[in-house]
N, C-alpha and C positions, 0 to 999 in steps of 0.2 A: 504753282498752283495745282491742287489736286482735282482729279475728276469727281463728278457726282456718281454716287452708286446706283446701279441700274437695278429695277426691280426683277427679281429672278420669277420667271414664268412656272406656274404649278405644273408637274408632269401630267400628260393626258391620261384620262382614265381609260383602263382597259375595258373592252366590252365583253361582257359575259355571253358565252354561246347558251343557246337554248338546249335543255336536256330532253332526251327522247322521253315520249309518251307511249310509244307502241314498241312491242318487243317481240321475241320469238318464244314460242311455248315450249316449256321444259318437257312436256309429255309427247306432244306429236311433231316437235321441231319445225313447224311451219314459221317462216320468217314474218314478222309484222303482223301476227295474228292476236296478240294478247294486247288489250287495251286496259289502262289504268284509270279508274275514276275515284275521285275523292268527294265525299259527301261532307263537309264541313259542319252541316247543321246537326248530323247525328255522329259526328267524328269517327266515320268508317271509311276505310279505303279498299277498294275492290279491284283485283285483276282478274280478267275473263279472257278466255280463248275463244275466239269466233269459229273455229274449226272443229274441235273436239269438246268444246263446252265446259272445260275444266276451269274451276274458279278458286281464288283465294281471297280471304277478306280479313282485314285487321284493323286495329285501332290507330288512329292517326292524331297527329298534333298540329298546330298551325304552321310548323316548319316542314311538315312532310311533303315530299314530291313523288310523283309516280314512280320514279326509278327507286325510291326507297321501298315501296310496296312491292314491287318486283324483285327486289334484292331480298326482301325478307321471305318471299315465296320460295326462291331459290335455296336459301338457307334452310327453310323448313324442309324442303324436298331432300336435301342433302342430310340433315338431321334424321329423317325417317328411314331414308335408305340405310345409314349407318347403325341404327337400332335393329333393322330387320337383319343385316349382315351379322350383328354381335349376337343375336338370338339364334340364328341358323347355324352358326359355327360352334 
C-alpha cells in the first residue's frame, strides 16, 4: 500500500527592510541632515538639507521612494560637476 501525499508548505515570505528617508548632504557632508518629502497631490519630490539649506526637487510617480529622489540629486550634482570640468579644461 502506498502512502498518502503530504501537502508541501509554501516557503515563508521574506520580510522587506525599510529604506532610509534621511541621508547625508552632498554639499556640507553632514550625516542625516537631508530629508526627502514626497507630495503625491502635486507629484513633486523634494530633498532638503537642514544644515546648509540646499534643496532639490523633481517630479515623482506612484512608485517613487525617498532614496530615488536623493539618488537623482546625487546624479544631477555629478552631471553638473562633469559639465564644469569639461568647460574648464
